[in-house]
mmCIF file as Biopython writes it, N, C-alpha, C and O atoms, coordinates in Angstrom:
data_model
#
loop_
_atom_site.group_PDB
_atom_site.id
_atom_site.type_symbol
_atom_site.label_atom_id
_atom_site.label_alt_id
_atom_site.label_comp_id
_atom_site.label_asym_id
_atom_site.label_entity_id
_atom_site.label_seq_id
_atom_site.pdbx_PDB_ins_code
_atom_site.Cartn_x
_atom_site.Cartn_y
_atom_site.Cartn_z
_atom_site.occupancy
_atom_site.B_iso_or_equiv
_atom_site.auth_seq_id
_atom_site.auth_asym_id
_atom_site.pdbx_PDB_model_num
ATOM 1   N N  . MET A ? 1  ? 7.910  -10.721 8.592   1.0 0.0 1  A 1 
ATOM 2   C CA . MET A ? 1  ? 7.897  -9.324  8.232   1.0 0.0 1  A 1 
ATOM 3   C C  . MET A ? 1  ? 7.720  -8.505  9.517   1.0 0.0 1  A 1 
ATOM 4   O O  . MET A ? 1  ? 6.880  -8.819  10.359  1.0 0.0 1  A 1 
ATOM 5   N N  . LYS A ? 2  ? 8.494  -7.498  9.638   1.0 0.0 2  A 1 
ATOM 6   C CA . LYS A ? 2  ? 8.424  -6.613  10.804  1.0 0.0 2  A 1 
ATOM 7   C C  . LYS A ? 2  ? 7.274  -5.626  10.660  1.0 0.0 2  A 1 
ATOM 8   O O  . LYS A ? 2  ? 6.809  -5.354  9.553   1.0 0.0 2  A 1 
ATOM 9   N N  . LYS A ? 3  ? 6.826  -5.101  11.779  1.0 0.0 3  A 1 
ATOM 10  C CA . LYS A ? 3  ? 5.706  -4.154  11.789  1.0 0.0 3  A 1 
ATOM 11  C C  . LYS A ? 3  ? 6.052  -2.905  10.987  1.0 0.0 3  A 1 
ATOM 12  O O  . LYS A ? 3  ? 5.216  -2.401  10.237  1.0 0.0 3  A 1 
ATOM 13  N N  . GLN A ? 4  ? 7.262  -2.404  11.136  1.0 0.0 4  A 1 
ATOM 14  C CA . GLN A ? 4  ? 7.661  -1.187  10.427  1.0 0.0 4  A 1 
ATOM 15  C C  . GLN A ? 4  ? 7.746  -1.433  8.925   1.0 0.0 4  A 1 
ATOM 16  O O  . GLN A ? 4  ? 7.418  -0.542  8.141   1.0 0.0 4  A 1 
ATOM 17  N N  . THR A ? 5  ? 8.175  -2.611  8.511   1.0 0.0 5  A 1 
ATOM 18  C CA . THR A ? 5  ? 8.248  -2.932  7.089   1.0 0.0 5  A 1 
ATOM 19  C C  . THR A ? 5  ? 6.859  -2.944  6.469   1.0 0.0 5  A 1 
ATOM 20  O O  . THR A ? 5  ? 6.666  -2.435  5.365   1.0 0.0 5  A 1 
ATOM 21  N N  . ALA A ? 6  ? 5.888  -3.523  7.172   1.0 0.0 6  A 1 
ATOM 22  C CA . ALA A ? 6  ? 4.513  -3.544  6.668   1.0 0.0 6  A 1 
ATOM 23  C C  . ALA A ? 6  ? 3.979  -2.121  6.519   1.0 0.0 6  A 1 
ATOM 24  O O  . ALA A ? 6  ? 3.289  -1.813  5.547   1.0 0.0 6  A 1 
ATOM 25  N N  . LEU A ? 7  ? 4.294  -1.259  7.477   1.0 0.0 7  A 1 
ATOM 26  C CA . LEU A ? 7  ? 3.843  0.132   7.397   1.0 0.0 7  A 1 
ATOM 27  C C  . LEU A ? 7  ? 4.469  0.850   6.210   1.0 0.0 7  A 1 
ATOM 28  O O  . LEU A ? 7  ? 3.778  1.567   5.487   1.0 0.0 7  A 1 
ATOM 29  N N  . VAL A ? 8  ? 5.760  0.667   6.002   1.0 0.0 8  A 1 
ATOM 30  C CA . VAL A ? 8  ? 6.454  1.341   4.895   1.0 0.0 8  A 1 
ATOM 31  C C  . VAL A ? 8  ? 5.885  0.893   3.553   1.0 0.0 8  A 1 
ATOM 32  O O  . VAL A ? 8  ? 5.639  1.722   2.676   1.0 0.0 8  A 1 
ATOM 33  N N  . ILE A ? 9  ? 5.675  -0.402  3.387   1.0 0.0 9  A 1 
ATOM 34  C CA . ILE A ? 9  ? 5.138  -0.907  2.126   1.0 0.0 9  A 1 
ATOM 35  C C  . ILE A ? 9  ? 3.712  -0.398  1.920   1.0 0.0 9  A 1 
ATOM 36  O O  . ILE A ? 9  ? 3.344  -0.009  0.811   1.0 0.0 9  A 1 
ATOM 37  N N  . GLY A ? 10 ? 2.910  -0.400  2.984   1.0 0.0 10 A 1 
ATOM 38  C CA . GLY A ? 10 ? 1.539  0.092   2.882   1.0 0.0 10 A 1 
ATOM 39  C C  . GLY A ? 10 ? 1.480  1.559   2.508   1.0 0.0 10 A 1 
ATOM 40  O O  . GLY A ? 10 ? 0.695  1.953   1.646   1.0 0.0 10 A 1 
ATOM 41  N N  . LEU A ? 11 ? 2.301  2.365   3.147   1.0 0.0 11 A 1 
ATOM 42  C CA . LEU A ? 11 ? 2.314  3.793   2.830   1.0 0.0 11 A 1 
ATOM 43  C C  . LEU A ? 11 ? 2.856  4.051   1.426   1.0 0.0 11 A 1 
ATOM 44  O O  . LEU A ? 11 ? 2.404  4.969   0.741   1.0 0.0 11 A 1 
ATOM 45  N N  . PHE A ? 12 ? 3.818  3.246   1.001   1.0 0.0 12 A 1 
ATOM 46  C CA . PHE A ? 12 ? 4.352  3.381   -0.355  1.0 0.0 12 A 1 
ATOM 47  C C  . PHE A ? 12 ? 3.269  3.075   -1.389  1.0 0.0 12 A 1 
ATOM 48  O O  . PHE A ? 12 ? 3.137  3.790   -2.383  1.0 0.0 12 A 1 
ATOM 49  N N  . ALA A ? 13 ? 2.496  2.011   -1.156  1.0 0.0 13 A 1 
ATOM 50  C CA . ALA A ? 13 ? 1.414  1.663   -2.082  1.0 0.0 13 A 1 
ATOM 51  C C  . ALA A ? 13 ? 0.338  2.744   -2.084  1.0 0.0 13 A 1 
ATOM 52  O O  . ALA A ? 13 ? -0.180 3.101   -3.142  1.0 0.0 13 A 1 
ATOM 53  N N  . GLY A ? 14 ? 0.002  3.262   -0.916  1.0 0.0 14 A 1 
ATOM 54  C CA . GLY A ? 14 ? -0.968 4.357   -0.844  1.0 0.0 14 A 1 
ATOM 55  C C  . GLY A ? 14 ? -0.457 5.605   -1.530  1.0 0.0 14 A 1 
ATOM 56  O O  . GLY A ? 14 ? -1.223 6.319   -2.178  1.0 0.0 14 A 1 
ATOM 57  N N  . GLY A ? 15 ? 0.818  5.874   -1.396  1.0 0.0 15 A 1 
ATOM 58  C CA . GLY A ? 15 ? 1.429  7.037   -2.054  1.0 0.0 15 A 1 
ATOM 59  C C  . GLY A ? 15 ? 1.394  6.917   -3.567  1.0 0.0 15 A 1 
ATOM 60  O O  . GLY A ? 15 ? 1.188  7.906   -4.270  1.0 0.0 15 A 1 
ATOM 61  N N  . ILE A ? 16 ? 1.596  5.708   -4.065  1.0 0.0 16 A 1 
ATOM 62  C CA . ILE A ? 16 ? 1.528  5.488   -5.510  1.0 0.0 16 A 1 
ATOM 63  C C  . ILE A ? 16 ? 0.111  5.777   -6.021  1.0 0.0 16 A 1 
ATOM 64  O O  . ILE A ? 16 ? -0.064 6.445   -7.040  1.0 0.0 16 A 1 
ATOM 65  N N  . ALA A ? 17 ? -0.887 5.270   -5.309  1.0 0.0 17 A 1 
ATOM 66  C CA . ALA A ? 17 ? -2.272 5.495   -5.731  1.0 0.0 17 A 1 
ATOM 67  C C  . ALA A ? 17 ? -2.628 6.982   -5.667  1.0 0.0 17 A 1 
ATOM 68  O O  . ALA A ? 17 ? -3.264 7.506   -6.582  1.0 0.0 17 A 1 
ATOM 69  N N  . ALA A ? 18 ? -2.226 7.655   -4.607  1.0 0.0 18 A 1 
ATOM 70  C CA . ALA A ? 18 ? -2.518 9.083   -4.467  1.0 0.0 18 A 1 
ATOM 71  C C  . ALA A ? 18 ? -1.782 9.904   -5.527  1.0 0.0 18 A 1 
ATOM 72  O O  . ALA A ? 18 ? -2.355 10.817  -6.121  1.0 0.0 18 A 1 
ATOM 73  N N  . ALA A ? 19 ? -0.512 9.575   -5.759  1.0 0.0 19 A 1 
ATOM 74  C CA . ALA A ? 19 ? 0.267  10.305  -6.765  1.0 0.0 19 A 1 
ATOM 75  C C  . ALA A ? 19 ? -0.321 10.108  -8.159  1.0 0.0 19 A 1 
ATOM 76  O O  . ALA A ? 19 ? -0.345 11.038  -8.964  1.0 0.0 19 A 1 
ATOM 77  N N  . ALA A ? 20 ? -0.791 8.908   -8.439  1.0 0.0 20 A 1 
ATOM 78  C CA . ALA A ? 20 ? -1.403 8.659   -9.747  1.0 0.0 20 A 1 
ATOM 79  C C  . ALA A ? 20 ? -2.642 9.523   -9.932  1.0 0.0 20 A 1 
ATOM 80  O O  . ALA A ? 20 ? -2.854 10.077  -11.011 1.0 0.0 20 A 1 
ATOM 81  N N  . GLY A ? 21 ? -3.453 9.643   -8.903  1.0 0.0 21 A 1 
ATOM 82  C CA . GLY A ? 21 ? -4.647 10.482  -8.999  1.0 0.0 21 A 1 
ATOM 83  C C  . GLY A ? 21 ? -4.301 11.946  -9.190  1.0 0.0 21 A 1 
ATOM 84  O O  . GLY A ? 21 ? -4.925 12.640  -9.993  1.0 0.0 21 A 1 
ATOM 85  N N  . ILE A ? 22 ? -3.316 12.408  -8.459  1.0 0.0 22 A 1 
ATOM 86  C CA . ILE A ? 22 ? -2.897 13.810  -8.575  1.0 0.0 22 A 1 
ATOM 87  C C  . ILE A ? 22 ? -2.310 14.084  -9.957  1.0 0.0 22 A 1 
ATOM 88  O O  . ILE A ? 22 ? -2.626 15.097  -10.582 1.0 0.0 22 A 1 
ATOM 89  N N  . LEU A ? 23 ? -1.455 13.177  -10.430 1.0 0.0 23 A 1 
ATOM 90  C CA . LEU A ? 23 ? -0.846 13.366  -11.749 1.0 0.0 23 A 1 
ATOM 91  C C  . LEU A ? 23 ? -1.887 13.340  -12.860 1.0 0.0 23 A 1 
ATOM 92  O O  . LEU A ? 23 ? -1.770 14.070  -13.844 1.0 0.0 23 A 1 
ATOM 93  N N  . ALA A ? 24 ? -2.901 12.503  -12.703 1.0 0.0 24 A 1 
ATOM 94  C CA . ALA A ? 24 ? -3.972 12.470  -13.710 1.0 0.0 24 A 1 
ATOM 95  C C  . ALA A ? 24 ? -4.788 13.756  -13.664 1.0 0.0 24 A 1 
ATOM 96  O O  . ALA A ? 24 ? -5.173 14.281  -14.709 1.0 0.0 24 A 1 
ATOM 97  N N  . ALA A ? 25 ? -5.052 14.264  -12.473 1.0 0.0 25 A 1 
ATOM 98  C CA . ALA A ? 25 ? -5.817 15.503  -12.350 1.0 0.0 25 A 1 
ATOM 99  C C  . ALA A ? 25 ? -5.065 16.686  -12.948 1.0 0.0 25 A 1 
ATOM 100 O O  . ALA A ? 25 ? -5.674 17.610  -13.488 1.0 0.0 25 A 1 
ATOM 101 N N  . LEU A ? 26 ? -3.737 16.653  -12.850 1.0 0.0 26 A 1 
ATOM 102 C CA . LEU A ? 26 ? -2.925 17.726  -13.412 1.0 0.0 26 A 1 
ATOM 103 C C  . LEU A ? 26 ? -2.637 17.534  -14.899 1.0 0.0 26 A 1 
ATOM 104 O O  . LEU A ? 26 ? -2.090 18.427  -15.546 1.0 0.0 26 A 1 
ATOM 105 N N  . GLY A ? 27 ? -3.004 16.370  -15.442 1.0 0.0 27 A 1 
ATOM 106 C CA . GLY A ? 27 ? -2.829 16.122  -16.864 1.0 0.0 27 A 1 
ATOM 107 C C  . GLY A ? 27 ? -1.488 15.538  -17.262 1.0 0.0 27 A 1 
ATOM 108 O O  . GLY A ? 27 ? -1.164 15.509  -18.449 1.0 0.0 27 A 1 
ATOM 109 N N  . TYR A ? 28 ? -0.701 15.074  -16.309 1.0 0.0 28 A 1 
ATOM 110 C CA . TYR A ? 28 ? 0.607  14.517  -16.633 1.0 0.0 28 A 1 
ATOM 111 C C  . TYR A ? 28 ? 0.542  13.073  -17.122 1.0 0.0 28 A 1 
ATOM 112 O O  . TYR A ? 28 ? 1.390  12.643  -17.904 1.0 0.0 28 A 1 
ATOM 113 N N  . ILE A ? 29 ? -0.455 12.330  -16.666 1.0 0.0 29 A 1 
ATOM 114 C CA . ILE A ? 29 ? -0.649 10.967  -17.150 1.0 0.0 29 A 1 
ATOM 115 C C  . ILE A ? 29 ? -2.121 10.799  -17.510 1.0 0.0 29 A 1 
ATOM 116 O O  . ILE A ? 29 ? -2.975 11.496  -16.962 1.0 0.0 29 A 1 
ATOM 117 N N  . PRO A ? 30 ? -2.427 9.877   -18.433 1.0 0.0 30 A 1 
ATOM 118 C CA . PRO A ? 30 ? -3.834 9.656   -18.800 1.0 0.0 30 A 1 
ATOM 119 C C  . PRO A ? 30 ? -4.632 9.108   -17.610 1.0 0.0 30 A 1 
ATOM 120 O O  . PRO A ? 30 ? -4.079 8.450   -16.729 1.0 0.0 30 A 1 
ATOM 121 N N  . ALA A ? 31 ? -5.918 9.384   -17.602 1.0 0.0 31 A 1 
ATOM 122 C CA . ALA A ? 31 ? -6.786 8.938   -16.512 1.0 0.0 31 A 1 
ATOM 123 C C  . ALA A ? 31 ? -6.814 7.411   -16.421 1.0 0.0 31 A 1 
ATOM 124 O O  . ALA A ? 31 ? -6.875 6.857   -15.323 1.0 0.0 31 A 1 
ATOM 125 N N  . LEU A ? 32 ? -6.771 6.739   -17.553 1.0 0.0 32 A 1 
ATOM 126 C CA . LEU A ? 32 ? -6.785 5.275   -17.550 1.0 0.0 32 A 1 
ATOM 127 C C  . LEU A ? 32 ? -5.553 4.721   -16.835 1.0 0.0 32 A 1 
ATOM 128 O O  . LEU A ? 32 ? -5.656 3.752   -16.082 1.0 0.0 32 A 1 
ATOM 129 N N  . ALA A ? 33 ? -4.398 5.327   -17.068 1.0 0.0 33 A 1 
ATOM 130 C CA . ALA A ? 33 ? -3.177 4.871   -16.398 1.0 0.0 33 A 1 
ATOM 131 C C  . ALA A ? 33 ? -3.270 5.090   -14.887 1.0 0.0 33 A 1 
ATOM 132 O O  . ALA A ? 33 ? -2.826 4.247   -14.107 1.0 0.0 33 A 1 
ATOM 133 N N  . ALA A ? 34 ? -3.837 6.203   -14.485 1.0 0.0 34 A 1 
ATOM 134 C CA . ALA A ? 34 ? -4.006 6.480   -13.054 1.0 0.0 34 A 1 
ATOM 135 C C  . ALA A ? 34 ? -4.969 5.488   -12.429 1.0 0.0 34 A 1 
ATOM 136 O O  . ALA A ? 34 ? -4.744 5.021   -11.313 1.0 0.0 34 A 1 
ATOM 137 N N  . GLU A ? 35 ? -6.039 5.165   -13.139 1.0 0.0 35 A 1 
ATOM 138 C CA . GLU A ? 35 ? -6.998 4.194   -12.623 1.0 0.0 35 A 1 
ATOM 139 C C  . GLU A ? 35 ? -6.364 2.822   -12.470 1.0 0.0 35 A 1 
ATOM 140 O O  . GLU A ? 35 ? -6.598 2.139   -11.473 1.0 0.0 35 A 1 
ATOM 141 N N  . LEU A ? 36 ? -5.570 2.413   -13.438 1.0 0.0 36 A 1 
ATOM 142 C CA . LEU A ? 36 ? -4.890 1.120   -13.349 1.0 0.0 36 A 1 
ATOM 143 C C  . LEU A ? 36 ? -3.896 1.092   -12.181 1.0 0.0 36 A 1 
ATOM 144 O O  . LEU A ? 36 ? -3.806 0.094   -11.465 1.0 0.0 36 A 1 
ATOM 145 N N  . LEU A ? 37 ? -3.167 2.167   -11.995 1.0 0.0 37 A 1 
ATOM 146 C CA . LEU A ? 37 ? -2.241 2.234   -10.855 1.0 0.0 37 A 1 
ATOM 147 C C  . LEU A ? 37 ? -2.985 2.168   -9.528  1.0 0.0 37 A 1 
ATOM 148 O O  . LEU A ? 37 ? -2.542 1.498   -8.595  1.0 0.0 37 A 1 
ATOM 149 N N  . ALA A ? 38 ? -4.096 2.850   -9.446  1.0 0.0 38 A 1 
ATOM 150 C CA . ALA A ? 38 ? -4.874 2.834   -8.212  1.0 0.0 38 A 1 
ATOM 151 C C  . ALA A ? 38 ? -5.462 1.448   -7.948  1.0 0.0 38 A 1 
ATOM 152 O O  . ALA A ? 38 ? -5.476 0.987   -6.806  1.0 0.0 38 A 1 
ATOM 153 N N  . VAL A ? 39 ? -5.944 0.785   -8.991  1.0 0.0 39 A 1 
ATOM 154 C CA . VAL A ? 39 ? -6.521 -0.554  -8.836  1.0 0.0 39 A 1 
ATOM 155 C C  . VAL A ? 39 ? -5.466 -1.551  -8.381  1.0 0.0 39 A 1 
ATOM 156 O O  . VAL A ? 39 ? -5.774 -2.458  -7.607  1.0 0.0 39 A 1 
ATOM 157 N N  . VAL A ? 40 ? -4.246 -1.407  -8.837  1.0 0.0 40 A 1 
ATOM 158 C CA . VAL A ? 40 ? -3.168 -2.321  -8.433  1.0 0.0 40 A 1 
ATOM 159 C C  . VAL A ? 40 ? -2.638 -1.961  -7.046  1.0 0.0 40 A 1 
ATOM 160 O O  . VAL A ? 40 ? -2.357 -2.857  -6.250  1.0 0.0 40 A 1 
ATOM 161 N N  . ALA A ? 41 ? -2.499 -0.690  -6.745  1.0 0.0 41 A 1 
ATOM 162 C CA . ALA A ? 41 ? -1.871 -0.274  -5.491  1.0 0.0 41 A 1 
ATOM 163 C C  . ALA A ? 41 ? -2.815 -0.340  -4.291  1.0 0.0 41 A 1 
ATOM 164 O O  . ALA A ? 41 ? -2.361 -0.582  -3.173  1.0 0.0 41 A 1 
ATOM 165 N N  . PHE A ? 42 ? -4.111 -0.132  -4.495  1.0 0.0 42 A 1 
ATOM 166 C CA . PHE A ? 42 ? -5.025 -0.071  -3.362  1.0 0.0 42 A 1 
ATOM 167 C C  . PHE A ? 42 ? -5.111 -1.376  -2.568  1.0 0.0 42 A 1 
ATOM 168 O O  . PHE A ? 42 ? -5.083 -1.325  -1.338  1.0 0.0 42 A 1 
ATOM 169 N N  . PRO A ? 43 ? -5.216 -2.550  -3.216  1.0 0.0 43 A 1 
ATOM 170 C CA . PRO A ? 43 ? -5.239 -3.785  -2.421  1.0 0.0 43 A 1 
ATOM 171 C C  . PRO A ? 43 ? -3.963 -3.983  -1.599  1.0 0.0 43 A 1 
ATOM 172 O O  . PRO A ? 43 ? -4.022 -4.444  -0.459  1.0 0.0 43 A 1 
ATOM 173 N N  . ALA A ? 44 ? -2.818 -3.635  -2.174  1.0 0.0 44 A 1 
ATOM 174 C CA . ALA A ? 44 ? -1.566 -3.739  -1.415  1.0 0.0 44 A 1 
ATOM 175 C C  . ALA A ? 44 ? -1.594 -2.790  -0.222  1.0 0.0 44 A 1 
ATOM 176 O O  . ALA A ? 44 ? -1.131 -3.142  0.863   1.0 0.0 44 A 1 
ATOM 177 N N  . PHE A ? 45 ? -2.127 -1.608  -0.415  1.0 0.0 45 A 1 
ATOM 178 C CA . PHE A ? 45 ? -2.247 -0.651  0.681   1.0 0.0 45 A 1 
ATOM 179 C C  . PHE A ? 45 ? -3.094 -1.226  1.811   1.0 0.0 45 A 1 
ATOM 180 O O  . PHE A ? 45 ? -2.696 -1.168  2.974   1.0 0.0 45 A 1 
ATOM 181 N N  . VAL A ? 46 ? -4.250 -1.776  1.479   1.0 0.0 46 A 1 
ATOM 182 C CA . VAL A ? 46 ? -5.154 -2.310  2.492   1.0 0.0 46 A 1 
ATOM 183 C C  . VAL A ? 46 ? -4.532 -3.495  3.220   1.0 0.0 46 A 1 
ATOM 184 O O  . VAL A ? 46 ? -4.605 -3.575  4.446   1.0 0.0 46 A 1 
ATOM 185 N N  . ILE A ? 47 ? -3.924 -4.412  2.481   1.0 0.0 47 A 1 
ATOM 186 C CA . ILE A ? 47 ? -3.332 -5.606  3.090   1.0 0.0 47 A 1 
ATOM 187 C C  . ILE A ? 47 ? -2.189 -5.237  4.028   1.0 0.0 47 A 1 
ATOM 188 O O  . ILE A ? 47 ? -2.136 -5.728  5.156   1.0 0.0 47 A 1 
ATOM 189 N N  . PHE A ? 48 ? -1.280 -4.387  3.582   1.0 0.0 48 A 1 
ATOM 190 C CA . PHE A ? 48 ? -0.114 -4.083  4.411   1.0 0.0 48 A 1 
ATOM 191 C C  . PHE A ? 48 ? -0.453 -3.173  5.587   1.0 0.0 48 A 1 
ATOM 192 O O  . PHE A ? 48 ? 0.180  -3.276  6.637   1.0 0.0 48 A 1 
ATOM 193 N N  . ILE A ? 49 ? -1.429 -2.291  5.441   1.0 0.0 49 A 1 
ATOM 194 C CA . ILE A ? 49 ? -1.861 -1.493  6.593   1.0 0.0 49 A 1 
ATOM 195 C C  . ILE A ? 49 ? -2.560 -2.401  7.612   1.0 0.0 49 A 1 
ATOM 196 O O  . ILE A ? 49 ? -2.401 -2.208  8.817   1.0 0.0 49 A 1 
ATOM 197 N N  . ALA A ? 50 ? -3.331 -3.387  7.142   1.0 0.0 50 A 1 
ATOM 198 C CA . ALA A ? 50 ? -3.962 -4.340  8.062   1.0 0.0 50 A 1 
ATOM 199 C C  . ALA A ? 50 ? -2.911 -5.185  8.778   1.0 0.0 50 A 1 
ATOM 200 O O  . ALA A ? 50 ? -3.046 -5.456  9.971   1.0 0.0 50 A 1 
ATOM 201 N N  . LEU A ? 51 ? -1.873 -5.599  8.066   1.0 0.0 51 A 1 
ATOM 202 C CA . LEU A ? 51 ? -0.787 -6.352  8.710   1.0 0.0 51 A 1 
ATOM 203 C C  . LEU A ? 51 ? -0.090 -5.485  9.755   1.0 0.0 51 A 1 
ATOM 204 O O  . LEU A ? 51 ? 0.230  -5.963  10.843  1.0 0.0 51 A 1 
ATOM 205 N N  . TRP A ? 52 ? 0.142  -4.235  9.434   1.0 0.0 52 A 1 
ATOM 206 C CA . TRP A ? 52 ? 0.779  -3.329  10.394  1.0 0.0 52 A 1 
ATOM 207 C C  . TRP A ? 52 ? -0.104 -3.153  11.620  1.0 0.0 52 A 1 
ATOM 208 O O  . TRP A ? 52 ? 0.385  -3.171  12.750  1.0 0.0 52 A 1 
ATOM 209 N N  . TRP A ? 53 ? -1.408 -2.982  11.398  1.0 0.0 53 A 1 
ATOM 210 C CA . TRP A ? 53 ? -2.346 -2.744  12.490  1.0 0.0 53 A 1 
ATOM 211 C C  . TRP A ? 53 ? -2.393 -3.939  13.451  1.0 0.0 53 A 1 
ATOM 212 O O  . TRP A ? 53 ? -2.497 -3.761  14.665  1.0 0.0 53 A 1 
ATOM 213 N N  . ASN A ? 54 ? -2.317 -5.161  12.898  1.0 0.0 54 A 1 
ATOM 214 C CA . ASN A ? 54 ? -2.450 -6.369  13.706  1.0 0.0 54 A 1 
ATOM 215 C C  . ASN A ? 54 ? -1.138 -6.856  14.299  1.0 0.0 54 A 1 
ATOM 216 O O  . ASN A ? 54 ? -1.149 -7.725  15.171  1.0 0.0 54 A 1 
ATOM 217 N N  . ALA A ? 55 ? -0.023 -6.329  13.858  1.0 0.0 55 A 1 
ATOM 218 C CA . ALA A ? 55 ? 1.273  -6.796  14.345  1.0 0.0 55 A 1 
ATOM 219 C C  . ALA A ? 55 ? 1.538  -6.254  15.747  1.0 0.0 55 A 1 
ATOM 220 O O  . ALA A ? 55 ? 1.117  -5.153  16.102  1.0 0.0 55 A 1 
ATOM 221 N N  . LYS A ? 56 ? 2.239  -7.055  16.522  1.0 0.0 56 A 1 
ATOM 222 C CA . LYS A ? 56 ? 2.636  -6.619  17.855  1.0 0.0 56 A 1 
ATOM 223 C C  . LYS A ? 56 ? 3.942  -5.854  17.764  1.0 0.0 56 A 1 
ATOM 224 O O  . LYS A ? 56 ? 4.737  -6.072  16.850  1.0 0.0 56 A 1 
ATOM 225 N N  . SER A ? 57 ? 4.159  -4.959  18.712  1.0 0.0 57 A 1 
ATOM 226 C CA . SER A ? 57 ? 5.435  -4.243  18.773  1.0 0.0 57 A 1 
ATOM 227 C C  . SER A ? 57 ? 6.488  -5.178  19.353  1.0 0.0 57 A 1 
ATOM 228 O O  . SER A ? 57 ? 6.197  -5.976  20.243  1.0 0.0 57 A 1 
ATOM 229 N N  . GLY A ? 58 ? 7.688  -5.077  18.854  1.0 0.0 58 A 1 
ATOM 230 C CA . GLY A ? 58 ? 8.772  -5.906  19.352  1.0 0.0 58 A 1 
ATOM 231 C C  . GLY A ? 58 ? 9.568  -6.501  18.217  1.0 0.0 58 A 1 
ATOM 232 O O  . GLY A ? 58 ? 9.462  -6.068  17.070  1.0 0.0 58 A 1 
ATOM 233 N N  . GLU A ? 59 ? 10.353 -7.481  18.541  1.0 0.0 59 A 1 
ATOM 234 C CA . GLU A ? 59 ? 11.260 -8.080  17.575  1.0 0.0 59 A 1 
ATOM 235 C C  . GLU A ? 59 ? 10.650 -9.231  16.794  1.0 0.0 59 A 1 
ATOM 236 O O  . GLU A ? 59 ? 11.179 -9.614  15.751  1.0 0.0 59 A 1 
ATOM 237 N N  . GLU A ? 60 ? 9.540  -9.794  17.282  1.0 0.0 60 A 1 
ATOM 238 C CA . GLU A ? 60 ? 8.971  -10.954 16.610  1.0 0.0 60 A 1 
ATOM 239 C C  . GLU A ? 60 ? 8.343  -10.555 15.279  1.0 0.0 60 A 1 
ATOM 240 O O  . GLU A ? 60 ? 7.897  -9.423  15.094  1.0 0.0 60 A 1 
ATOM 241 N N  . ASP A ? 61 ? 8.321  -11.507 14.369  1.0 0.0 61 A 1 
ATOM 242 C CA . ASP A ? 61 ? 7.733  -11.284 13.058  1.0 0.0 61 A 1 
ATOM 243 C C  . ASP A ? 61 ? 6.229  -11.491 13.117  1.0 0.0 61 A 1 
ATOM 244 O O  . ASP A ? 61 ? 5.705  -12.023 14.096  1.0 0.0 61 A 1 
ATOM 245 N N  . ILE A ? 62 ? 5.530  -11.064 12.055  1.0 0.0 62 A 1 
ATOM 246 C CA . ILE A ? 62 ? 4.115  -11.354 11.910  1.0 0.0 62 A 1 
ATOM 247 C C  . ILE A ? 62 ? 4.007  -12.845 11.598  1.0 0.0 62 A 1 
ATOM 248 O O  . ILE A ? 62 ? 4.648  -13.308 10.654  1.0 0.0 62 A 1 
ATOM 249 N N  . PRO A ? 63 ? 3.226  -13.608 12.351  1.0 0.0 63 A 1 
ATOM 250 C CA . PRO A ? 63 ? 3.160  -15.052 12.109  1.0 0.0 63 A 1 
ATOM 251 C C  . PRO A ? 63 ? 2.479  -15.371 10.787  1.0 0.0 63 A 1 
ATOM 252 O O  . PRO A ? 63 ? 1.606  -14.639 10.321  1.0 0.0 63 A 1 
ATOM 253 N N  . PHE A ? 64 ? 2.898  -16.478 10.198  1.0 0.0 64 A 1 
ATOM 254 C CA . PHE A ? 64 ? 2.286  -16.954 8.958   1.0 0.0 64 A 1 
ATOM 255 C C  . PHE A ? 64 ? 0.931  -17.554 9.296   1.0 0.0 64 A 1 
ATOM 256 O O  . PHE A ? 64 ? 0.850  -18.457 10.129  1.0 0.0 64 A 1 
ATOM 257 N N  . ILE A ? 65 ? -0.122 -17.077 8.671   1.0 0.0 65 A 1 
ATOM 258 C CA . ILE A ? 65 ? -1.466 -17.538 8.978   1.0 0.0 65 A 1 
ATOM 259 C C  . ILE A ? 65 ? -1.856 -18.742 8.120   1.0 0.0 65 A 1 
ATOM 260 O O  . ILE A ? 65 ? -2.697 -19.542 8.530   1.0 0.0 65 A 1 
ATOM 261 N N  . GLY A ? 66 ? -1.275 -18.877 6.973   1.0 0.0 66 A 1 
ATOM 262 C CA . GLY A ? 66 ? -1.626 -19.968 6.068   1.0 0.0 66 A 1 
ATOM 263 C C  . GLY A ? 66 ? -2.411 -19.452 4.892   1.0 0.0 66 A 1 
ATOM 264 O O  . GLY A ? 66 ? -2.527 -18.244 4.689   1.0 0.0 66 A 1 
ATOM 265 N N  . TYR A ? 67 ? -2.936 -20.347 4.136   1.0 0.0 67 A 1 
ATOM 266 C CA . TYR A ? 67 ? -3.682 -19.962 2.950   1.0 0.0 67 A 1 
ATOM 267 C C  . TYR A ? 67 ? -5.120 -19.854 3.326   1.0 0.0 67 A 1 
ATOM 268 O O  . TYR A ? 67 ? -5.957 -19.538 2.480   1.0 0.0 67 A 1 
#
């Protein structure tokens, strides 16, 4: 995975969580649905932002660390 791909996925997941909160505050979706979206999207946000932060710039991929 490239550094830019990790950033895009992380920001997309963060955007989903933020949009869910905003939509719930405005009354467009139920609060429970927003909470579920945030619970699912937040771990993806943290993982992919951490991958982006630790990746080196250049053409090489992020190395597989294992399980």
